[in-house]
VOVEX-831664 format. One record per atom (N, C-alpha, C, CB): x, y, z; atom name. Coordinates in Angstrom, 3 decimals, padded with zeros to 6 digits. Glycine has a CB too. Layout:
VOVEX-831664
{u X, v Y, w Z, atom CA}
...
END
This chain:
VOVEX-831664
{u 114.815, v 087.244, w 063.658, atom N}
{u 115.840, v 087.884, w 064.186, atom CA}
{u 115.530, v 089.343, w 064.622, atom C}
{u 116.876, v 087.814, w 063.263, atom CB}
{u 114.474, v 089.912, w 063.987, atom N}
{u 114.051, v 091.118, w 064.203, atom CA}
{u 113.676, v 091.516, w 065.776, atom C}
{u 112.959, v 091.247, w 063.310, atom CB}
{u 112.747, v 090.329, w 066.294, atom N}
{u 112.405, v 090.815, w 067.644, atom CA}
{u 113.707, v 090.495, w 068.778, atom C}
{u 110.934, v 090.014, w 068.102, atom CB}
{u 115.011, v 089.666, w 068.207, atom N}
{u 115.745, v 089.641, w 069.016, atom CA}
{u 116.793, v 090.796, w 069.148, atom C}
{u 116.142, v 088.565, w 068.896, atom CB}
{u 116.402, v 091.734, w 068.420, atom N}
{u 117.637, v 092.747, w 068.382, atom CA}
{u 118.098, v 093.416, w 069.767, atom C}
{u 117.259, v 093.967, w 067.402, atom CB}
{u 117.083, v 093.574, w 070.750, atom N}
{u 117.571, v 094.265, w 072.134, atom CA}
{u 118.509, v 093.259, w 072.915, atom C}
{u 116.216, v 094.668, w 073.161, atom CB}
{u 118.887, v 091.681, w 072.694, atom N}
{u 119.547, v 090.860, w 073.342, atom CA}
{u 120.697, v 090.292, w 072.495, atom C}
{u 118.681, v 089.941, w 073.836, atom CB}
{u 120.768, v 091.460, w 071.296, atom N}
{u 121.784, v 091.217, w 070.275, atom CA}
{u 123.148, v 090.854, w 070.904, atom C}
{u 121.928, v 092.458, w 069.376, atom CB}
{u 123.472, v 092.028, w 071.736, atom N}
{u 125.004, v 092.270, w 072.353, atom CA}
{u 124.486, v 091.870, w 073.733, atom C}
{u 125.816, v 094.042, w 072.241, atom CB}
{u 125.989, v 091.336, w 074.350, atom N}
{u 125.902, v 091.011, w 076.066, atom CA}
{u 125.823, v 092.476, w 076.641, atom C}
{u 127.469, v 090.084, w 076.818, atom CB}
{u 126.653, v 093.610, w 076.015, atom N}
{u 126.060, v 094.934, w 076.435, atom CA}
{u 124.761, v 095.056, w 076.650, atom C}
{u 126.291, v 095.864, w 075.598, atom CB}
{u 123.884, v 095.184, w 075.648, atom N}
{u 122.648, v 095.479, w 075.666, atom CA}
{u 121.871, v 094.411, w 076.554, atom C}
{u 122.202, v 095.593, w 074.292, atom CB}
{u 122.122, v 093.069, w 076.826, atom N}
{u 121.566, v 092.145, w 077.468, atom CA}
{u 122.083, v 092.938, w 079.216, atom C}
{u 122.207, v 090.432, w 076.867, atom CB}
{u 123.005, v 093.360, w 079.397, atom N}
{u 123.400, v 093.570, w 081.034, atom CA}
{u 122.743, v 095.077, w 081.088, atom C}
{u 125.409, v 093.513, w 081.507, atom CB}
{u 122.522, v 095.736, w 080.158, atom N}
{u 121.946, v 097.378, w 080.103, atom CA}
{u 120.536, v 097.013, w 080.646, atom C}
{u 121.873, v 098.281, w 078.306, atom CB}
{u 119.803, v 095.891, w 079.874, atom N}
{u 118.372, v 095.695, w 080.012, atom CA}
{u 118.273, v 095.023, w 081.573, atom C}
{u 117.738, v 094.654, w 078.697, atom CB}
{u 118.911, v 094.148, w 082.009, atom N}
{u 118.748, v 093.536, w 083.331, atom CA}
{u 118.922, v 094.701, w 084.159, atom C}
{u 119.753, v 092.346, w 083.683, atom CB}
{u 119.714, v 095.199, w 084.387, atom N}
{u 120.223, v 096.578, w 084.971, atom CA}
{u 118.930, v 097.309, w 084.922, atom C}
{u 121.499, v 097.391, w 084.072, atom CB}
{u 118.359, v 097.676, w 084.303, atom N}
{u 117.280, v 098.661, w 084.092, atom CA}
{u 116.086, v 097.876, w 084.775, atom C}
{u 117.018, v 099.069, w 082.424, atom CB}
{u 115.876, v 096.651, w 084.711, atom N}
{u 115.080, v 095.706, w 085.053, atom CA}
{u 115.070, v 095.635, w 086.704, atom C}
{u 115.528, v 094.443, w 084.328, atom CB}
{u 116.223, v 095.707, w 087.048, atom N}
{u 116.399, v 095.362, w 088.466, atom CA}
{u 116.284, v 096.585, w 089.130, atom C}
{u 117.706, v 094.668, w 088.811, atom CB}
{u 116.918, v 097.741, w 088.415, atom N}
{u 116.349, v 099.165, w 088.997, atom CA}
{u 114.996, v 099.520, w 089.401, atom C}
{u 116.543, v 100.107, w 088.104, atom CB}
{u 113.964, v 098.950, w 088.191, atom N}
{u 112.762, v 099.176, w 088.488, atom CA}
{u 112.174, v 098.293, w 089.318, atom C}
{u 112.135, v 099.303, w 087.512, atom CB}
{u 112.813, v 097.167, w 089.844, atom N}
{u 112.167, v 096.202, w 091.005, atom CA}
{u 112.367, v 097.087, w 092.128, atom C}
{u 112.923, v 094.616, w 091.278, atom CB}
{u 113.476, v 097.460, w 092.212, atom N}
{u 113.788, v 098.142, w 093.555, atom CA}
{u 113.307, v 099.258, w 094.021, atom C}
{u 114.915, v 098.387, w 093.672, atom CB}
{u 113.105, v 100.182, w 092.748, atom N}
{u 112.218, v 101.241, w 092.929, atom CA}
{u 110.907, v 100.937, w 093.557, atom C}
{u 112.004, v 101.820, w 091.727, atom CB}
{u 110.234, v 099.954, w 092.952, atom N}
{u 108.801, v 099.508, w 093.324, atom CA}
{u 109.088, v 098.976, w 094.915, atom C}
{u 108.130, v 098.152, w 092.156, atom CB}
{u 110.096, v 098.238, w 095.192, atom N}
{u 110.433, v 098.088, w 096.658, atom CA}
{u 110.112, v 099.419, w 097.448, atom C}
{u 112.004, v 097.713, w 096.831, atom CB}
{u 111.008, v 100.226, w 097.014, atom N}
{u 110.976, v 101.549, w 097.769, atom CA}
{u 109.601, v 102.223, w 097.829, atom C}
{u 111.951, v 102.541, w 097.118, atom CB}
{u 109.040, v 101.935, w 097.006, atom N}
{u 107.740, v 102.752, w 096.722, atom CA}
{u 106.566, v 101.833, w 097.839, atom C}
{u 107.257, v 102.674, w 094.702, atom CB}
{u 106.728, v 100.510, w 098.017, atom N}
{u 105.830, v 099.806, w 098.836, atom CA}
{u 106.508, v 100.324, w 100.243, atom C}
{u 105.777, v 098.067, w 098.533, atom CB}
{u 107.777, v 100.240, w 100.434, atom N}
{u 108.208, v 101.113, w 102.075, atom CA}
{u 107.601, v 102.083, w 102.255, atom C}
{u 109.617, v 101.711, w 102.357, atom CB}
{u 107.535, v 103.028, w 101.137, atom N}
{u 106.918, v 104.624, w 101.635, atom CA}
{u 105.721, v 104.298, w 101.508, atom C}
{u 107.238, v 106.100, w 100.755, atom CB}
{u 104.959, v 103.690, w 100.918, atom N}
{u 103.396, v 103.610, w 101.084, atom CA}
{u 103.156, v 103.001, w 102.095, atom C}
{u 102.627, v 102.997, w 100.088, atom CB}
{u 104.035, v 101.963, w 102.905, atom N}
{u 103.516, v 101.228, w 103.891, atom CA}
{u 103.949, v 102.316, w 105.360, atom C}
{u 104.239, v 099.530, w 103.800, atom CB}
{u 104.884, v 103.153, w 105.150, atom N}
{u 104.987, v 104.157, w 105.865, atom CA}
{u 103.782, v 105.495, w 106.101, atom C}
{u 106.116, v 104.520, w 105.356, atom CB}
{u 103.508, v 105.369, w 104.753, atom N}
{u 102.217, v 106.253, w 105.066, atom CA}
{u 100.945, v 105.675, w 105.892, atom C}
{u 101.640, v 106.679, w 103.707, atom CB}
{u 100.723, v 104.260, w 105.116, atom N}
{u 099.721, v 103.659, w 105.878, atom CA}
{u 099.770, v 103.537, w 107.204, atom C}
{u 099.536, v 102.587, w 105.506, atom CB}
{u 100.925, v 103.486, w 108.005, atom N}
{u 101.080, v 103.524, w 109.349, atom CA}
{u 100.825, v 104.524, w 109.800, atom C}
{u 102.079, v 103.247, w 109.772, atom CB}
{u 101.017, v 105.759, w 109.143, atom N}
{u 100.826, v 106.518, w 110.084, atom CA}
{u 099.325, v 106.815, w 110.156, atom C}
{u 101.660, v 107.603, w 109.949, atom CB}
{u 098.442, v 106.670, w 108.802, atom N}
{u 097.269, v 106.481, w 109.163, atom CA}
{u 096.694, v 105.730, w 110.072, atom C}
{u 096.854, v 106.279, w 108.426, atom CB}
{u 097.415, v 104.400, w 110.044, atom N}
{u 097.078, v 103.433, w 110.883, atom CA}
{u 096.926, v 103.811, w 112.139, atom C}
{u 097.860, v 102.507, w 110.841, atom CB}
{u 098.109, v 104.310, w 112.839, atom N}
{u 098.347, v 104.993, w 114.191, atom CA}
{u 097.490, v 105.757, w 114.466, atom C}
{u 099.439, v 105.683, w 114.364, atom CB}
{u 096.611, v 106.579, w 113.829, atom N}
{u 095.643, v 107.243, w 114.331, atom CA}
{u 094.717, v 106.664, w 115.119, atom C}
{u 095.119, v 107.759, w 113.504, atom CB}
{u 094.431, v 105.566, w 114.421, atom N}
{u 093.175, v 104.991, w 115.227, atom CA}
{u 093.447, v 103.600, w 115.440, atom C}
{u 091.733, v 105.133, w 114.460, atom CB}
{u 094.603, v 103.465, w 116.087, atom N}
{u 095.149, v 101.913, w 116.555, atom CA}
{u 095.219, v 102.153, w 118.183, atom C}
{u 096.960, v 101.401, w 115.800, atom CB}
{u 094.493, v 101.280, w 118.723, atom N}
{u 094.347, v 101.327, w 120.319, atom CA}
{u 095.427, v 100.278, w 120.616, atom C}
{u 092.697, v 100.891, w 121.007, atom CB}
{u 095.998, v 099.499, w 119.944, atom N}
{u 096.991, v 098.472, w 120.277, atom CA}
{u 098.473, v 098.882, w 120.354, atom C}
{u 096.880, v 097.424, w 119.300, atom CB}
{u 099.236, v 099.436, w 120.711, atom N}
{u 100.429, v 100.109, w 120.254, atom CA}
{u 101.355, v 098.797, w 120.319, atom C}
{u 100.929, v 101.491, w 121.235, atom CB}
{u 101.353, v 097.877, w 120.830, atom N}
{u 102.148, v 096.692, w 120.321, atom CA}
{u 102.330, v 096.374, w 119.126, atom C}
{u 101.770, v 095.691, w 120.698, atom CB}
{u 100.909, v 095.918, w 118.380, atom N}
{u 100.777, v 095.535, w 116.828, atom CA}
{u 101.383, v 096.721, w 116.086, atom C}
{u 099.136, v 095.282, w 116.303, atom CB}
{u 101.133, v 098.113, w 116.218, atom N}
{u 101.577, v 099.175, w 115.849, atom CA}
{u 102.998, v 099.022, w 115.587, atom C}
{u 101.256, v 100.100, w 116.700, atom CB}
{u 103.961, v 098.859, w 116.602, atom N}
{u 105.383, v 098.954, w 116.635, atom CA}
{u 105.990, v 097.779, w 115.859, atom C}
{u 105.882, v 098.989, w 118.080, atom CB}
{u 104.968, v 096.550, w 115.967, atom N}
{u 105.678, v 095.369, w 115.191, atom CA}
{u 105.479, v 096.066, w 113.712, atom C}
{u 104.856, v 093.619, w 115.399, atom CB}
{u 104.645, v 096.554, w 113.078, atom N}
{u 104.382, v 096.883, w 111.578, atom CA}
{u 105.633, v 097.918, w 111.538, atom C}
{u 102.658, v 097.608, w 111.146, atom CB}
{u 105.909, v 099.113, w 112.424, atom N}
{u 106.865, v 099.683, w 112.296, atom CA}
{u 108.244, v 099.225, w 112.038, atom C}
{u 106.782, v 100.213, w 113.076, atom CB}
{u 108.670, v 098.432, w 112.862, atom N}
{u 109.608, v 097.606, w 112.807, atom CA}
{u 109.856, v 096.884, w 111.410, atom C}
{u 109.358, v 096.771, w 113.807, atom CB}
{u 109.016, v 095.846, w 111.131, atom N}
{u 108.832, v 095.431, w 109.678, atom CA}
{u 109.168, v 096.231, w 108.494, atom C}
{u 107.583, v 095.175, w 109.499, atom CB}
{u 108.738, v 097.595, w 108.667, atom N}
{u 109.088, v 098.573, w 107.662, atom CA}
{u 110.511, v 098.961, w 107.771, atom C}
{u 108.228, v 099.774, w 107.764, atom CB}
{u 110.716, v 099.559, w 109.017, atom N}
{u 112.334, v 099.767, w 109.104, atom CA}
{u 113.194, v 098.760, w 108.853, atom C}
{u 112.768, v 100.150, w 110.343, atom CB}
{u 113.071, v 097.607, w 109.022, atom N}
{u 113.883, v 096.580, w 108.805, atom CA}
{u 114.129, v 096.278, w 107.101, atom C}
{u 113.230, v 095.385, w 109.599, atom CB}
{u 113.016, v 096.568, w 106.373, atom N}
{u 113.036, v 096.333, w 105.068, atom CA}
{u 113.767, v 097.579, w 104.663, atom C}
{u 111.649, v 096.076, w 104.433, atom CB}
{u 113.810, v 098.937, w 105.125, atom N}
{u 114.458, v 099.867, w 104.772, atom CA}
{u 115.865, v 100.002, w 104.875, atom C}
{u 113.982, v 100.650, w 105.226, atom CB}
{u 116.140, v 099.184, w 106.087, atom N}
{u 117.703, v 099.004, w 106.254, atom CA}
{u 118.210, v 097.855, w 105.350, atom C}
{u 118.109, v 098.650, w 107.832, atom CB}
{u 117.449, v 096.923, w 105.266, atom N}
{u 118.075, v 095.953, w 103.677, atom CA}
{u 118.166, v 096.570, w 102.752, atom C}
{u 117.288, v 094.815, w 102.998, atom CB}
{u 117.609, v 097.570, w 102.349, atom N}
{u 117.685, v 098.240, w 101.002, atom CA}
{u 118.895, v 099.091, w 101.254, atom C}
{u 116.308, v 099.121, w 100.536, atom CB}
{u 119.321, v 100.182, w 102.326, atom N}
{u 120.045, v 100.744, w 102.268, atom CA}
{u 121.555, v 099.980, w 102.667, atom C}
{u 119.535, v 101.696, w 102.837, atom CB}
{u 121.465, v 098.841, w 103.357, atom N}
{u 122.634, v 097.980, w 103.307, atom CA}
{u 123.235, v 097.291, w 102.154, atom C}
{u 122.415, v 097.095, w 104.070, atom CB}
{u 122.463, v 097.593, w 101.278, atom N}
{u 122.990, v 097.037, w 100.017, atom CA}
{u 122.255, v 095.588, w 099.761, atom C}
{u 124.670, v 096.886, w 100.123, atom CB}
{u 121.305, v 095.081, w 100.119, atom N}
{u 120.945, v 093.804, w 099.712, atom CA}
{u 120.281, v 094.175, w 098.412, atom C}
{u 120.043, v 092.993, w 100.756, atom CB}
{u 119.710, v 095.272, w 098.189, atom N}
{u 119.419, v 095.630, w 096.641, atom CA}
{u 120.154, v 096.877, w 096.380, atom C}
{u 117.786, v 095.867, w 096.268, atom CB}
{u 121.542, v 096.966, w 095.669, atom N}
{u 122.348, v 097.686, w 095.589, atom CA}
{u 122.107, v 099.006, w 094.560, atom C}
{u 123.306, v 096.887, w 095.378, atom CB}
{u 120.864, v 098.827, w 093.713, atom N}
{u 120.703, v 099.641, w 092.841, atom CA}
{u 119.629, v 100.411, w 093.268, atom C}
{u 120.599, v 099.100, w 091.678, atom CB}
{u 119.179, v 100.105, w 094.641, atom N}
{u 117.764, v 100.707, w 094.998, atom CA}
{u 117.994, v 102.340, w 095.158, atom C}
{u 117.119, v 099.986, w 096.543, atom CB}
{u 118.924, v 102.753, w 095.487, atom N}
{u 119.057, v 104.080, w 095.890, atom CA}
{u 119.596, v 104.984, w 094.629, atom C}
{u 120.028, v 104.121, w 097.148, atom CB}
{u 119.726, v 104.232, w 093.332, atom N}
{u 120.404, v 105.074, w 092.149, atom CA}
{u 119.300, v 105.934, w 091.798, atom C}
{u 120.965, v 104.188, w 090.785, atom CB}
END
């Protein structure tokens, strides 16, 4: 029973899953941010503008998904 103490009550279980979800979402945000940084570096030495815009749009789309509440906890 000792190792199961965290999941002993329903409240604890929801707390735990919220925490986990929030962590995943912050990781997503971090990925988006890093992608933005990479994009900036990339744009310095990228001759082909079209591929650059494609990358940028993908990142923006992911941001919008997060903002629109596909991941509701991401902004907490």
